[in-house]
C-alpha positions, 0 to 999 in steps of 0.5 A, spaced: 359 736 310 355 743 310 348 743 311 344 748 307 337 750 310 332 751 305 325 752 308 319 750 304 314 755 306 307 753 307 302 756 302 296 759 306 289 761 303 282 762 306 276 758 304 270 761 306 273 765 311 277 759 314 285 759 314 287 753 310 295 751 311 297 746 306 304 744 308 307 742 315 314 742 317 316 736 321 323 737 324 324 729 324 323 729 316 325 736 314 331 737 318 333 729 319 340 730 319 340 735 325 335 732 329 335 724 328 342 723 326 345 716 326 349 712 332 355 714 329 359 720 330 359 725 324 362 732 322 357 737 320 357 745 319 351 747 322 348 754 320 344 760 323 338 758 327 333 762 331 332 760 338 328 762 344 333 761 350 334 762 357 340 761 362 341 758 369 345 754 374 345 748 378 342 742 379 337 740 373 333 736 377 331 742 381 325 747 381 328 753 377 330 748 371 323 746 371 320 753 371 325 755 366 323 749 361 316 750 362 317 758 360 320 756 354 315 751 352 309 756 354 312 761 349 313 756 344 306 753 343 304 760 343 308 762 337 305 755 334 298 757 335 298 764 333 295 762 326 288 762 330 289 769 332 285 775 328 292 778 326 296 771 324 303 773 323 306 774 316 309 768 313 306 763 318 307 756 316 304 750 320 310 746 323 312 741 329 314 745 335 322 743 336 325 739 341 328 742 348 336 743 347 341 745 352 348 747 352 352 745 358 358 748 362 361 747 369 361 753 374 368 751 377 372 747 372 376 744 377 370 740 379 367 733 376 361 734 371 358 729 376 357 734 381 350 737 378 350 743 383 356 745 379 352 745 372 351 751 368 346 751 362 343 755 357 336 752 355 333 753 348 327 751 343 328 753 336 323 757 333 320 758 326 323 763 321 317 768 321 318 770 328 320 777 329 323 780 335 317 785 335 312 778 335 316 775 341 315 781 345 308 781 344 307 773 345 311 774 352 306 779 354 300 774 352 303 768 355 304 772 362 297 773 362 295 766 360 300 762 364 304 767 369 311 764 370 317 769 373 322 766 368 318 769 362 321 775 363 328 772 362 327 769 355 331 771 350 330 771 342 336 771 338 339 767 332 345 762 334 350 758 330 354 752 332 358 752 326 363 746 325 361 740 330 361 733 331 354 730 333 351 723 334 345 720 337 346 717 344 342 712 346 341 711 354 341 715 360 344 721 361 349 718 366 352 714 360 353 720 355 361 720 357 362 713 353 359 717 347 363 723 348 369 718 348 367 715 341 366 722 338 373 725 340 376 719 338 372 719 331 375 727 331 382 725 332 381 720 326 378 725 321 383 730 323 379 734 328 380 736 335 374 738 340 375 746 341 371 747 347 368 743 353 361 745 353 356 741 349 349 741 346 344 736 348 337 735 344 332 732 348 328 727 343 325 723 349 322 725 356 325 721 362 319 721 366 316 717 361 321 713 357 325 707 359 332 710 361 336 705 357 332 707 350 332 714 351 335 718 345 339 725 346 343 728 340 350 730 343 354 735 339 360 739 341 364 744 337 371 742 333 376 745 329 381 742 324 387 739 328 393 743 326 
């Protein structure tokens, strides 16, 4: 099914000099089909969205991954809190910060995906539509002063489009994801589709440091094409 993204903008007004924001966008409610899918696979067509992203390689349990993730969140929260600035961004609306996402691939395709040092990734967090390239650069400089992090200079702001894909909610640890991918691939064959790329996207709805691994929620997604 084709998703259309009709964003309801907040109405912003000043009451005795205080900015009042009457509408809040919550990705779990306003974009439920993307971020809170069911436990069964579905075929979707996902359109263009703005992201701040960063790429890297190696074990996701390492220091580099942690600092890259920290840089993404620091900048994303700087954007969210920008309504407190004297010069609030044009078109600002209140929203819940979107979850961390990752696109995963292998450095050496001959090695198994269980070899974590052989992984390469692009981490990202979706951004509100009012963020511009100029604002992004300004927020980077602002964040570097408040929360210095060398990975801030590696962040990129750009739009991305997933297009036609298969998606489902995975419940459980990351190590059990192959079971869900197998279900997704079987569903695609039944529906006349085939997986078009071995890369996949994960959307992290649970914090593995605080969650029961058997109950963690991760959205899984991979690109598909019609089977000719």
